[in-house]
C-alpha positions as a Markdown table, in Angstrom:
| # | Residue | x | y | z |
|---|---|---|---|---|
| 1 | Met | -29.6 | 15.5 | 20.0 |
| 2 | Thr | -31.4 | 14.0 | 17.0 |
| 3 | Tyr | -30.4 | 13.6 | 13.4 |
| 4 | Pro | -33.4 | 12.8 | 11.2 |
| 5 | Val | -32.8 | 11.5 | 7.7 |
| 6 | Ser | -35.0 | 9.9 | 5.0 |
| 7 | Pro | -34.5 | 6.3 | 4.0 |
| 8 | Asp | -33.6 | 7.5 | 0.5 |
| 9 | Ser | -30.7 | 9.6 | 1.8 |
| 10 | Leu | -29.2 | 6.4 | 3.4 |
| 11 | Met | -29.3 | 4.7 | -0.1 |
| 12 | Arg | -27.2 | 7.6 | -1.7 |
| 13 | Ala | -24.4 | 8.1 | 0.8 |
| 14 | Arg | -20.8 | 8.6 | -0.2 |
| 15 | Asn | -17.4 | 8.3 | 1.6 |
| 16 | Trp | -16.7 | 11.1 | 4.0 |
| 17 | Arg | -19.7 | 13.2 | 2.8 |
| 18 | Ala | -22.4 | 14.1 | 5.4 |
| 19 | Ile | -25.7 | 12.4 | 5.0 |
| 20 | Thr | -28.4 | 14.9 | 4.4 |
| 21 | Ser | -30.5 | 15.7 | 7.5 |
| 22 | Asn | -33.8 | 17.6 | 7.3 |
| 23 | Pro | -35.2 | 18.4 | 10.8 |
| 24 | Ser | -38.4 | 19.8 | 9.2 |
| 25 | Asp | -39.2 | 16.5 | 7.7 |
| 26 | Ala | -38.9 | 14.5 | 10.9 |
| 27 | Gly | -42.1 | 12.6 | 10.3 |
| 28 | Gln | -42.9 | 8.9 | 10.5 |
| 29 | Ser | -40.7 | 8.0 | 7.6 |
| 30 | Ala | -37.6 | 9.8 | 9.0 |
| 31 | Ile | -34.9 | 7.8 | 10.8 |
| 32 | Asp | -32.9 | 9.2 | 13.7 |
| 33 | Leu | -29.3 | 8.3 | 12.9 |
| 34 | Ala | -28.2 | 9.7 | 16.3 |
| 35 | Ala | -30.2 | 7.0 | 18.0 |
| 36 | Ile | -28.5 | 4.3 | 15.9 |
| 37 | Ile | -24.8 | 5.3 | 16.3 |
| 38 | Gly | -25.1 | 7.1 | 19.7 |
| 39 | Ser | -24.5 | 10.7 | 20.8 |
| 40 | Ser | -21.4 | 12.6 | 20.1 |
| 41 | Glu | -19.9 | 11.4 | 23.4 |
| 42 | Gly | -20.6 | 7.7 | 22.8 |
| 43 | His | -20.6 | 5.1 | 20.1 |
| 44 | Arg | -22.2 | 1.7 | 19.5 |
| 45 | Trp | -19.8 | -1.0 | 18.4 |
| 46 | Asp | -22.3 | -3.9 | 18.4 |
| 47 | Glu | -20.2 | -6.3 | 20.6 |
| 48 | Gly | -19.8 | -9.8 | 19.2 |
| 49 | His | -20.4 | -8.9 | 15.5 |
| 50 | Arg | -18.2 | -10.9 | 13.1 |
| 51 | Trp | -16.7 | -7.9 | 11.5 |
| 52 | Leu | -15.2 | -6.3 | 14.6 |
| 53 | Asp | -12.3 | -8.6 | 15.1 |
| 54 | Ala | -10.4 | -7.0 | 12.1 |
| 55 | Tyr | -10.5 | -3.6 | 13.8 |
| 56 | Arg | -10.6 | -4.3 | 17.6 |
| 57 | Asp | -6.8 | -4.6 | 17.7 |
| 58 | Ala | -6.2 | -1.4 | 15.8 |
| 59 | Asp | -3.6 | 1.1 | 17.3 |
| 60 | Asp | -6.3 | 3.7 | 17.8 |
| 61 | Val | -9.9 | 2.5 | 17.3 |
| 62 | Leu | -12.0 | 5.5 | 16.2 |
| 63 | Tyr | -15.7 | 5.9 | 15.8 |
| 64 | Ala | -15.1 | 5.9 | 12.0 |
| 65 | Asp | -13.6 | 2.4 | 12.2 |
| 66 | Asn | -16.9 | 0.5 | 12.9 |
| 67 | Pro | -17.6 | -1.6 | 9.8 |
| 68 | Arg | -21.0 | -2.5 | 11.2 |
| 69 | Thr | -22.3 | 1.0 | 10.4 |
| 70 | Leu | -19.8 | 1.7 | 7.6 |
| 71 | Gly | -18.0 | 4.2 | 9.8 |
| 72 | Leu | -20.9 | 6.5 | 10.6 |
| 73 | His | -19.6 | 9.1 | 13.0 |
| 74 | Trp | -20.1 | 12.7 | 14.1 |
| 75 | Glu | -18.1 | 15.2 | 12.2 |
| 76 | Arg | -18.6 | 19.0 | 12.8 |
| 77 | Gly | -22.2 | 18.5 | 13.8 |
| 78 | Asn | -23.1 | 16.2 | 11.0 |
| 79 | Ile | -23.1 | 12.4 | 10.6 |
| 80 | Ala | -21.1 | 10.9 | 7.7 |
| 81 | Pro | -19.7 | 7.5 | 6.7 |
| 82 | Ser | -16.0 | 7.1 | 6.7 |
| 83 | His | -13.5 | 4.9 | 4.7 |
| 84 | Phe | -15.9 | 2.0 | 4.0 |
| 85 | Ile | -17.7 | 1.2 | 0.8 |
| 86 | Gly | -20.6 | -1.2 | 1.0 |
| 87 | Ala | -24.1 | -1.9 | 2.1 |
| 88 | Val | -25.5 | -2.8 | 5.6 |
| 89 | Asn | -28.7 | -2.9 | 7.5 |
| 90 | Leu | -29.1 | -0.4 | 10.2 |
| 91 | Pro | -31.4 | -1.6 | 13.0 |
| 92 | His | -33.8 | 1.1 | 14.3 |
| 93 | Glu | -36.9 | 0.5 | 16.4 |
| 94 | Gly | -37.3 | -3.1 | 15.4 |
| 95 | Glu | -36.8 | -2.5 | 11.7 |
| 96 | Asp | -33.8 | -2.7 | 9.4 |
| 97 | Tyr | -33.0 | 0.3 | 7.1 |
| 98 | Pro | -30.4 | -0.2 | 4.3 |
| 99 | Leu | -27.4 | 2.0 | 4.2 |
| 100 | Val | -25.5 | 2.0 | 0.9 |
| 101 | Val | -22.1 | 3.9 | 0.7 |
| 102 | Arg | -20.5 | 4.6 | -2.6 |
| 103 | Pro | -16.9 | 5.9 | -3.3 |
| 104 | Arg | -16.2 | 9.6 | -2.8 |
| 105 | Glu | -16.5 | 11.8 | -5.8 |
| 106 | Gln | -13.9 | 13.7 | -7.8 |
| 107 | Ile | -11.3 | 15.4 | -5.5 |
| 108 | Ala | -8.2 | 17.3 | -6.6 |
| 109 | Asn | -8.5 | 16.0 | -10.2 |
| 110 | Val | -8.8 | 12.4 | -9.1 |
| 111 | Asp | -12.2 | 10.8 | -10.1 |
| 112 | Phe | -12.8 | 8.0 | -7.6 |
| 113 | Gln | -15.9 | 7.0 | -9.5 |
| 114 | Asn | -13.7 | 5.6 | -12.3 |
| 115 | Val | -11.1 | 3.9 | -10.1 |
| 116 | Asp | -10.9 | 0.2 | -10.9 |
| 117 | Tyr | -11.5 | -1.2 | -7.4 |
| 118 | Gly | -11.8 | -4.7 | -8.8 |
| 119 | Ala | -8.3 | -4.7 | -10.3 |
| 120 | Met | -6.9 | -3.3 | -7.1 |
| 121 | Phe | -8.7 | -5.8 | -4.9 |
| 122 | Ala | -7.6 | -8.8 | -7.1 |
| 123 | Ala | -4.0 | -7.6 | -7.2 |
| 124 | Val | -3.8 | -7.2 | -3.4 |
| 125 | Leu | -5.3 | -10.6 | -2.7 |
| 126 | Ala | -3.0 | -12.2 | -5.3 |
| 127 | Ala | 0.1 | -10.7 | -3.7 |
| 128 | Pro | 1.9 | -12.3 | -0.7 |
| 129 | Val | 0.5 | -11.2 | 2.6 |
| 130 | Asp | 3.9 | -10.4 | 4.0 |
| 131 | Val | 4.3 | -7.8 | 1.2 |
| 132 | Thr | 0.9 | -6.1 | 1.4 |
| 133 | Gly | 0.1 | -6.8 | 5.1 |
| 134 | Met | -3.5 | -7.3 | 4.1 |
| 135 | Glu | -5.5 | -10.5 | 4.6 |
| 136 | Leu | -9.0 | -10.8 | 3.2 |
| 137 | His | -10.8 | -10.4 | 6.5 |
| 138 | Arg | -9.0 | -7.0 | 7.0 |
| 139 | Leu | -10.2 | -5.7 | 3.7 |
| 140 | Phe | -13.7 | -7.3 | 3.1 |
| 141 | Gly | -16.5 | -8.9 | 5.0 |
| 142 | Cys | -20.0 | -10.1 | 4.5 |
| 143 | Asp | -22.9 | -11.1 | 6.8 |
| 144 | Pro | -24.8 | -14.1 | 5.5 |
| 145 | Asp | -27.3 | -14.1 | 8.3 |
| 146 | Gln | -29.0 | -10.8 | 7.4 |
| 147 | Val | -31.6 | -9.8 | 4.8 |
| 148 | Pro | -30.3 | -9.0 | 1.3 |
| 149 | Ile | -30.1 | -5.3 | 0.2 |
| 150 | Val | -30.8 | -3.8 | -3.2 |
| 151 | Ala | -27.5 | -2.3 | -4.3 |
| 152 | Asn | -27.5 | -1.8 | -8.1 |
| 153 | Arg | -25.6 | 1.5 | -8.0 |
| 154 | Leu | -22.4 | 0.3 | -6.2 |
| 155 | Pro | -19.5 | 0.3 | -8.7 |
| 156 | Gln | -18.0 | -3.1 | -9.5 |
| 157 | Leu | -20.0 | -4.8 | -6.8 |
| 158 | Thr | -20.3 | -8.2 | -8.5 |
| 159 | Leu | -16.6 | -8.3 | -9.5 |
| 160 | Leu | -15.6 | -7.5 | -5.9 |
| 161 | Glu | -17.8 | -10.2 | -4.4 |
| 162 | Val | -16.6 | -12.8 | -7.0 |
| 163 | Thr | -13.0 | -11.9 | -6.4 |
| 164 | Ala | -13.4 | -12.2 | -2.6 |
| 165 | Phe | -15.0 | -15.7 | -3.0 |
| 166 | Leu | -12.4 | -17.0 | -5.5 |
| 167 | Ala | -9.4 | -15.7 | -3.6 |
| 168 | Met | -10.6 | -17.1 | -0.3 |
| 169 | Thr | -11.7 | -20.5 | -1.6 |
| 170 | Ala | -8.5 | -21.0 | -3.6 |
| 171 | Arg | -6.5 | -20.7 | -0.4 |
| 172 | Phe | -9.0 | -22.6 | 1.7 |
| 173 | Ile | -8.9 | -25.8 | -0.5 |
| 174 | Gln | -5.1 | -26.1 | -0.1 |
| 175 | Arg | -5.4 | -27.0 | 3.6 |
| 176 | His | -9.0 | -27.3 | 4.8 |
| 177 | Leu | -11.0 | -29.1 | 2.2 |
| 178 | Arg | -12.7 | -32.0 | 3.9 |
| 179 | Gln | -14.5 | -35.2 | 2.9 |
| 180 | Gly | -17.6 | -36.5 | 4.6 |
| 181 | Phe | -19.9 | -39.4 | 5.0 |
| 182 | Ile | -22.9 | -39.3 | 2.7 |
| 183 | Arg | -25.9 | -41.6 | 2.5 |
| 184 | Val | -26.1 | -43.5 | -0.8 |
| 185 | Arg | -28.9 | -45.7 | -2.1 |
| 186 | Glu | -28.0 | -48.2 | -4.9 |
| 187 | Asn | -29.5 | -51.3 | -6.5 |
| 188 | Leu | -26.4 | -53.6 | -6.4 |
| 189 | Val | -25.9 | -56.7 | -8.4 |
| 190 | Gly | -24.7 | -59.9 | -6.7 |
| 191 | Arg | -23.7 | -58.3 | -3.4 |
| 192 | Val | -25.0 | -56.6 | -0.3 |
| 193 | Arg | -23.6 | -53.4 | 1.2 |
| 194 | Gly | -24.9 | -51.6 | 4.3 |
| 195 | Arg | -28.6 | -52.3 | 5.1 |
| 196 | Ile | -31.2 | -53.7 | 2.8 |
| 197 | Leu | -34.3 | -51.6 | 2.0 |
| 198 | Ile | -36.9 | -54.3 | 2.2 |
| 199 | Ala | -39.8 | -52.3 | 0.7 |
| 200 | Asn | -37.7 | -51.0 | -2.2 |
| 201 | Gln | -36.3 | -54.5 | -2.8 |
| 202 | Ile | -39.8 | -56.0 | -3.2 |
| 203 | Arg | -41.0 | -53.2 | -5.4 |
| 204 | Glu | -38.0 | -52.9 | -7.7 |
| 205 | Asn | -36.5 | -56.4 | -7.8 |
| 206 | Leu | -38.7 | -59.3 | -6.4 |
| 207 | Val | -41.8 | -58.4 | -8.4 |
| 208 | Arg | -39.7 | -58.4 | -11.5 |
| 209 | Ala | -37.9 | -61.7 | -10.6 |
| 210 | Arg | -34.6 | -60.0 | -10.3 |
| 211 | Ser | -33.3 | -62.0 | -7.3 |
| 212 | Asp | -29.7 | -61.2 | -8.3 |
| 213 | Lys | -30.1 | -57.6 | -7.3 |
| 214 | Met | -30.4 | -56.0 | -3.9 |
| 215 | Val | -31.5 | -52.4 | -3.0 |
| 216 | Cys | -29.1 | -51.2 | -0.3 |
| 217 | Glu | -28.4 | -48.1 | 1.6 |
| 218 | Phe | -24.9 | -47.3 | 2.9 |
| 219 | Gln | -22.5 | -44.5 | 3.6 |
| 220 | Arg | -19.7 | -43.3 | 1.3 |
| 221 | Phe | -16.7 | -41.2 | 2.4 |
| 222 | Asn | -15.9 | -38.6 | -0.3 |
| 223 | Leu | -16.0 | -34.9 | -1.2 |
| 224 | Asp | -19.7 | -35.0 | -2.3 |
| 225 | Thr | -21.0 | -33.2 | 0.8 |
| 226 | Leu | -23.5 | -30.4 | 1.0 |
| 227 | Glu | -20.8 | -27.8 | 2.0 |
| 228 | Asn | -18.7 | -28.7 | -1.0 |
| 229 | Arg | -21.7 | -28.7 | -3.3 |
| 230 | Leu | -22.5 | -25.2 | -2.3 |
| 231 | Leu | -18.9 | -24.1 | -2.9 |
| 232 | Lys | -19.1 | -25.8 | -6.4 |
| 233 | Ala | -22.3 | -24.0 | -7.2 |
| 234 | Ala | -20.8 | -20.6 | -6.3 |
| 235 | Leu | -17.7 | -21.5 | -8.3 |
| 236 | Glu | -19.6 | -22.3 | -11.4 |
| 237 | Val | -21.6 | -19.1 | -11.4 |
| 238 | Ser | -18.4 | -17.1 | -10.7 |
| 239 | Ala | -16.7 | -18.9 | -13.5 |
| 240 | Arg | -19.5 | -18.0 | -15.9 |
| 241 | Tyr | -19.3 | -14.4 | -14.8 |
| 242 | Val | -15.5 | -14.1 | -15.1 |
| 243 | Ser | -15.6 | -15.7 | -18.6 |
| 244 | Gly | -18.2 | -13.2 | -19.8 |
| 245 | Thr | -16.5 | -10.1 | -18.3 |
| 246 | Pro | -13.9 | -8.4 | -20.4 |
| 247 | Gly | -10.8 | -7.0 | -18.8 |
| 248 | Val | -10.7 | -9.0 | -15.6 |
| 249 | Val | -7.4 | -9.7 | -13.8 |
| 250 | Pro | -5.9 | -13.0 | -15.1 |
| 251 | Glu | -5.5 | -14.1 | -11.5 |
| 252 | Leu | -9.2 | -14.7 | -11.3 |
| 253 | Gln | -9.0 | -17.3 | -14.1 |
| 254 | Arg | -6.2 | -19.1 | -12.3 |
| 255 | Trp | -8.2 | -19.2 | -9.1 |
| 256 | Val | -11.2 | -20.7 | -11.0 |
| 257 | His | -8.9 | -23.4 | -12.4 |
| 258 | Val | -7.4 | -24.3 | -9.0 |
| 259 | Ile | -10.8 | -24.6 | -7.3 |
| 260 | Arg | -12.4 | -26.5 | -10.1 |
| 261 | Ser | -9.6 | -29.0 | -10.1 |
| 262 | Ala | -10.0 | -29.6 | -6.4 |
| 263 | Leu | -13.8 | -30.0 | -6.6 |
| 264 | Ala | -13.8 | -32.0 | -9.8 |
| 265 | Thr | -15.5 | -35.0 | -8.2 |
| 266 | Val | -18.3 | -32.9 | -6.7 |
| 267 | Pro | -21.4 | -32.9 | -8.9 |
| 268 | Asp | -23.1 | -29.7 | -10.1 |
| 269 | Tyr | -25.8 | -28.6 | -7.7 |
| 270 | Gln | -28.7 | -26.2 | -7.6 |
| 271 | Pro | -28.8 | -24.7 | -4.1 |
| 272 | Tyr | -32.1 | -24.4 | -2.2 |
| 273 | Pro | -32.8 | -21.8 | 0.5 |
| 274 | Arg | -33.0 | -24.5 | 3.2 |
| 275 | Asp | -29.5 | -25.6 | 2.5 |
| 276 | Trp | -27.9 | -22.7 | 4.4 |
| 277 | Ser | -29.5 | -23.9 | 7.7 |
| 278 | Arg | -28.2 | -27.4 | 7.2 |
| 279 | Ile | -24.5 | -26.6 | 6.6 |
| 280 | Arg | -21.8 | -27.5 | 9.2 |
| 281 | Asn | -19.4 | -24.7 | 9.9 |
| 282 | Lys | -18.4 | -25.3 | 13.5 |
| 283 | Gly | -16.0 | -27.7 | 15.3 |
| 284 | Leu | -13.9 | -29.6 | 12.7 |
| 285 | Met | -15.8 | -27.7 | 10.0 |
| 286 | Ala | -15.1 | -24.2 | 11.4 |
| 287 | Ala | -12.7 | -23.4 | 8.5 |
| 288 | Tyr | -15.7 | -23.6 | 6.1 |
| 289 | Ala | -17.5 | -20.6 | 7.7 |
| 290 | Thr | -15.8 | -17.9 | 5.7 |
| 291 | Pro | -15.8 | -19.5 | 2.2 |
| 292 | Leu | -19.5 | -20.6 | 2.7 |
| 293 | Ala | -20.4 | -17.1 | 3.7 |
| 294 | Leu | -18.8 | -15.7 | 0.5 |
| 295 | Ala | -20.4 | -18.5 | -1.5 |
| 296 | Arg | -23.8 | -17.4 | -0.2 |
| 297 | Leu | -22.8 | -13.8 | -1.0 |
| 298 | Val | -22.1 | -14.7 | -4.7 |
| 299 | Leu | -25.2 | -16.9 | -5.0 |
| 300 | Thr | -27.3 | -14.0 | -3.7 |
| 301 | Arg | -25.8 | -11.7 | -6.2 |
| 302 | Leu | -25.7 | -14.0 | -9.3 |
| 303 | His | -27.8 | -16.8 | -10.7 |
| 304 | Leu | -27.5 | -19.0 | -13.8 |
| 305 | Arg | -29.9 | -18.9 | -16.6 |
| 306 | Pro | -30.7 | -22.1 | -18.6 |
| 307 | Thr | -28.3 | -20.8 | -21.2 |
| 308 | Asp | -25.5 | -21.0 | -18.5 |
| 309 | Asn | -25.1 | -17.2 | -18.5 |
| 310 | Ala | -24.5 | -15.5 | -15.1 |
| 311 | Val | -27.1 | -12.9 | -14.4 |
| 312 | Glu | -27.1 | -10.3 | -11.7 |
| 313 | Thr | -30.0 | -10.3 | -9.3 |
| 314 | Gly | -29.6 | -6.7 | -8.1 |
| 315 | Arg | -29.3 | -7.8 | -4.5 |
| 316 | Thr | -26.4 | -8.3 | -2.1 |
| 317 | Leu | -25.9 | -9.5 | 1.4 |
| 318 | Pro | -24.6 | -6.9 | 3.8 |
| 319 | Phe | -20.9 | -6.3 | 3.1 |
| 320 | Phe | -18.1 | -3.8 | 3.6 |
| 321 | Leu | -14.9 | -3.0 | 1.7 |
| 322 | Asp | -12.2 | -0.9 | 3.5 |
| 323 | Ala | -11.0 | 1.6 | 0.9 |
| 324 | Asn | -8.2 | 2.8 | 3.2 |
| 325 | Arg | -6.7 | -0.6 | 3.6 |
| 326 | Leu | -7.3 | -1.4 | 0.0 |
| 327 | Phe | -5.1 | 1.5 | -1.0 |
| 328 | Glu | -2.4 | 0.5 | 1.5 |
| 329 | Gly | -2.4 | -3.0 | 0.0 |
| 330 | Trp | -2.2 | -1.5 | -3.5 |
| 331 | Val | 0.9 | 0.5 | -2.5 |
| 332 | Gly | 2.5 | -2.7 | -1.3 |
| 333 | Val | 1.7 | -4.3 | -4.7 |
| 334 | Cys | 3.3 | -1.3 | -6.5 |
| 335 | Leu | 6.3 | -1.4 | -4.3 |
| 336 | Asn | 7.0 | -5.1 | -4.9 |
| 337 | Gln | 9.1 | -4.6 | -8.0 |
| 338 | Pro | 12.2 | -6.8 | -8.2 |
| 339 | Asp | 14.1 | -4.3 | -10.4 |
| 340 | Val | 13.7 | -1.5 | -7.8 |
| 341 | Cys | 13.1 | -3.0 | -4.3 |
| 342 | Val | 15.1 | -5.7 | -2.7 |
| 343 | Ser | 12.3 | -6.5 | -0.3 |
| 344 | Val | 9.0 | -5.2 | 1.0 |
| 345 | Gln | 7.6 | -5.9 | 4.4 |
| 346 | Gly | 4.0 | -5.0 | 5.0 |
| 347 | Gln | 2.3 | -4.2 | 8.4 |
| 348 | Ser | 1.9 | -7.8 | 9.4 |
| 349 | Gln | 3.5 | -7.4 | 12.8 |
| 350 | Asn | 4.2 | -4.8 | 15.5 |
| 351 | Arg | 7.6 | -3.3 | 15.9 |
| 352 | Lys | 9.1 | -2.9 | 19.4 |
| 353 | Phe | 11.1 | 0.1 | 20.7 |
| 354 | Gln | 12.6 | 0.2 | 24.1 |
| 355 | Leu | 13.3 | 3.3 | 26.1 |
| 356 | Glu | 14.4 | 3.4 | 29.8 |
| 357 | Gly | 13.3 | -0.2 | 30.3 |
| 358 | Asn | 9.8 | 0.3 | 28.8 |
| 359 | Ser | 8.6 | -1.3 | 25.6 |
| 360 | Tyr | 6.7 | 0.7 | 23.0 |
| 361 | Tyr | 4.9 | -0.9 | 20.0 |
| 362 | Phe | 4.2 | 0.6 | 16.6 |
| 363 | Arg | 3.4 | -0.7 | 13.2 |
| 364 | Pro | 4.6 | 1.2 | 10.1 |
| 365 | Asp | 2.8 | 0.4 | 6.8 |
| 366 | Phe | 5.9 | -0.7 | 4.9 |
| 367 | Val | 9.6 | -1.1 | 5.5 |
| 368 | Val | 11.4 | -1.3 | 2.1 |
| 369 | Lys | 14.9 | -2.1 | 1.1 |
| 370 | Val | 15.9 | -0.3 | -2.1 |
| 371 | Lys | 19.0 | -0.9 | -4.3 |
| 372 | Glu | 20.0 | 2.0 | -6.4 |
| 373 | Ala | 22.7 | 2.3 | -9.1 |
| 374 | Lys | 26.1 | 3.3 | -7.6 |
| 375 | Gln | 24.4 | 3.8 | -4.2 |
| 376 | Pro | 24.5 | 1.6 | -1.0 |
| 377 | Gln | 21.4 | -0.3 | -0.1 |
| 378 | Arg | 18.9 | 1.8 | 1.8 |
| 379 | Lys | 15.9 | 1.2 | 3.9 |
| 380 | Leu | 12.8 | 3.4 | 3.7 |
| 381 | Val | 9.6 | 3.6 | 5.7 |
| 382 | Val | 6.5 | 4.2 | 3.5 |
| 383 | Asp | 3.2 | 5.3 | 5.0 |
| 384 | Ala | 0.1 | 5.1 | 2.8 |
| 385 | Lys | -2.5 | 7.9 | 3.1 |
| 386 | Tyr | -5.7 | 7.5 | 1.1 |
| 387 | Lys | -6.3 | 11.3 | 0.9 |
| 388 | Leu | -5.9 | 14.0 | -1.6 |
| 389 | Glu | -6.4 | 17.1 | 0.4 |
| 390 | Lys | -3.6 | 18.8 | 2.2 |
| 391 | Leu | -1.6 | 16.3 | 4.4 |
| 392 | Glu | -2.1 | 17.0 | 8.1 |
| 393 | Ser | 0.8 | 17.6 | 10.5 |
| 394 | Ser | 0.0 | 14.3 | 12.2 |
| 395 | Asp | 0.7 | 12.5 | 9.0 |
| 396 | Leu | 4.2 | 13.9 | 8.9 |
| 397 | Tyr | 4.8 | 13.3 | 12.5 |
| 398 | Gln | 3.7 | 9.7 | 12.2 |
| 399 | Val | 6.0 | 8.7 | 9.3 |
| 400 | Ile | 9.0 | 10.6 | 10.7 |
| 401 | Gly | 8.5 | 9.0 | 14.1 |
| 402 | Tyr | 8.3 | 5.5 | 12.5 |
| 403 | Thr | 11.5 | 6.1 | 10.6 |
| 404 | Arg | 13.4 | 7.5 | 13.6 |
| 405 | Leu | 12.3 | 4.7 | 15.9 |
| 406 | Leu | 13.4 | 2.0 | 13.4 |
| 407 | Ala | 16.7 | 3.7 | 12.5 |
| 408 | Gln | 19.8 | 2.2 | 14.1 |
| 409 | Pro | 21.4 | 4.7 | 16.6 |
| 410 | Ala | 24.9 | 5.9 | 15.9 |
| 411 | Ala | 26.0 | 4.2 | 19.2 |
| 412 | Gln | 25.1 | 0.9 | 17.6 |
| 413 | Gly | 27.1 | 1.4 | 14.4 |
| 414 | Gly | 24.8 | 3.5 | 12.3 |
| 415 | Asp | 26.3 | 6.5 | 10.4 |
| 416 | Cys | 23.9 | 8.5 | 8.3 |
| 417 | Lys | 26.7 | 10.6 | 6.8 |
| 418 | Thr | 28.2 | 7.6 | 5.1 |
| 419 | Gly | 24.8 | 6.3 | 3.8 |
| 420 | Glu | 25.0 | 3.2 | 6.0 |
| 421 | Cys | 22.2 | 4.2 | 8.4 |
| 422 | Val | 19.5 | 1.5 | 8.5 |
| 423 | Leu | 16.8 | 4.1 | 7.7 |
| 424 | Thr | 17.5 | 7.4 | 6.1 |
| 425 | Glu | 14.2 | 8.2 | 4.3 |
| 426 | Ala | 10.5 | 8.4 | 4.9 |
| 427 | Cys | 7.9 | 8.5 | 2.2 |
| 428 | Leu | 4.2 | 9.4 | 2.2 |
| 429 | Ala | 2.3 | 7.6 | -0.5 |
| 430 | Ile | -0.9 | 9.3 | -1.7 |
| 431 | Pro | -3.2 | 8.4 | -4.7 |
| 432 | Glu | -3.4 | 10.1 | -8.0 |
| 433 | Asn | -5.3 | 9.5 | -11.3 |
| 434 | Gln | -3.6 | 7.2 | -13.8 |
| 435 | Asn | -2.9 | 8.7 | -17.3 |
| 436 | Gln | -6.1 | 8.2 | -19.4 |
| 437 | Asn | -4.0 | 6.6 | -22.1 |
| 438 | Gln | -2.7 | 4.0 | -19.7 |
| 439 | His | -4.9 | 1.2 | -18.4 |
| 440 | Gly | -4.5 | -1.8 | -16.3 |
| 441 | Val | -2.2 | -2.9 | -13.5 |
| 442 | Asp | 1.1 | -3.1 | -15.5 |
| 443 | Ala | 0.9 | 0.5 | -16.5 |
| 444 | Ser | 0.4 | 1.7 | -13.0 |
| 445 | Phe | 3.3 | -0.4 | -11.8 |
| 446 | Ala | 5.6 | 1.2 | -14.4 |
| 447 | Gln | 4.4 | 4.7 | -13.5 |
| 448 | Phe | 5.0 | 4.1 | -9.8 |
| 449 | Val | 8.5 | 2.8 | -10.4 |
| 450 | Lys | 9.3 | 5.8 | -12.5 |
| 451 | Asn | 8.2 | 8.1 | -9.7 |
| 452 | Trp | 10.0 | 6.1 | -7.1 |
| 453 | Gln | 13.4 | 6.3 | -8.8 |
| 454 | Ser | 13.1 | 10.0 | -9.3 |
| 455 | Arg | 12.4 | 10.8 | -5.6 |
| 456 | Glu | 15.8 | 12.4 | -5.1 |
| 457 | Met | 14.4 | 15.4 | -7.0 |
| 458 | His | 11.5 | 16.0 | -4.5 |
| 459 | Gly | 10.9 | 16.2 | -0.8 |
| 460 | Arg | 12.8 | 17.7 | 2.0 |
| 461 | Cys | 16.4 | 16.7 | 3.0 |
| 462 | Trp | 18.1 | 17.3 | 6.3 |
| 463 | Gly | 21.8 | 17.8 | 7.0 |
| 464 | Asp | 22.2 | 14.4 | 8.4 |
| 465 | Gly | 21.0 | 12.8 | 5.2 |
| 466 | Phe | 17.4 | 12.1 | 6.3 |
| 467 | Arg | 14.8 | 12.7 | 3.5 |
| 468 | Leu | 11.1 | 13.1 | 3.6 |
| 469 | Thr | 9.2 | 12.6 | 0.3 |
| 470 | Val | 5.7 | 12.5 | -1.0 |
| 471 | Val | 5.1 | 9.8 | -3.7 |
| 472 | Arg | 2.0 | 9.8 | -5.8 |
| 473 | Val | 0.7 | 6.3 | -6.6 |
| 474 | Pro | -1.5 | 6.0 | -9.7 |
| 475 | Leu | -4.8 | 4.3 | -9.3 |
| 476 | Pro | -6.0 | 2.0 | -12.1 |
| 477 | Ile | -9.0 | 3.2 | -14.0 |
| 478 | Val | -12.0 | 1.2 | -15.3 |
| 479 | Val | -11.5 | -0.7 | -18.5 |
| 480 | Gly | -14.9 | -2.0 | -19.6 |
| 481 | His | -16.1 | -4.3 | -16.8 |
| 482 | Leu | -19.7 | -5.1 | -17.2 |
| 483 | Asp | -20.7 | -3.6 | -13.9 |
| 484 | Gln | -18.3 | -0.7 | -13.8 |
| 485 | Ala | -20.2 | 2.1 | -15.5 |
| 486 | Pro | -19.6 | 5.5 | -13.8 |
| 487 | Leu | -22.2 | 6.4 | -11.3 |
């Protein structure tokens, strides 16, 4: 089976919407997507690619979970991307064809084109990992070894890439920043260090009767290495962009300050294309691989003018952003309110359930302890679903199963009737539009807390005290970022 599409169709793809196929136009310019992703019975996962580690250990790896193709999969006879936003190169018959996937359009009165993905991304990366369950490599990835792609129409692209670089580098410098030996040439007075450069000594000193000086070459151990210079270059262009962009999350400014303080002794540097082939990111320098990849991503997207203004180039290295996991992390951020929740545990580890001597593992999105007025402390399981259409039966079975498996049986002291059961409630969190009169992260937090406390008025309650509720989580909307114009 073939699925011919035009290169232009690949540049205008959207989440979960089939890419237009025109069999009558299967000429030389058409691309057979079926040959790229495989038939309906198979799927290419591009073994060994750097992005696959974040999905290989998933509970149920699906065709739509391949970030290398932005989730291209067969769906009812058509090929469509899935939950990834981004831009990648699809290899086909010795050539690379760009695939650019934008967010889904308006569904059920929620306009995803106006969602502030940058604010969500920054808030999730700023929150503790044990709360959101989301590390950067599970949300975002880039491929610095491939050809850049023109991606001007992706919303908030520059902000997302700058946020990823700043968040990763701010954590990296706390543990992995390394010094190195660099070769230095100096004309020293009254002393010798390292080896003497005879030719330079004659030309610069002896012909001028300066026998008190000596041209020497030696090694110095400090932070002024090529790797740190590239990080400093990406930092400065990111700082210029953040300072010139209204409405950015304050956490970005804090990351800029933290990184700049750590790299204060590293001089400003203008990167050259050959630098990327000279960097060390293996062995003892393996920790530099990810921050340098993100630095290259930023320096491909932005450059500095002589006026020190950051200017977008219109290009980007191949990258992906997992919209499903971004929403899950956002739910964790919204849950983490001290006046409502005692604790929030994200999906950072598997849970074990034993039955008849066998162990079964599962991983709920969130386990939350809630303290309510005049009520005993309760535990709840929250499962995030980035969908607006009708919830499927499997969604209900999943969250109910998680809750029942984690609940303490009555034989072990649990008593649902007295409200002392470990788990008595399950919630499904789905997105909704934020009120147009409310902007930013704080307003969405307050709106979520309000809905959370009034959950007793909604949902389905069983005779044993178990309750199933659907909670709508407001998404932040765009507030004037430079690259966030609606598509």
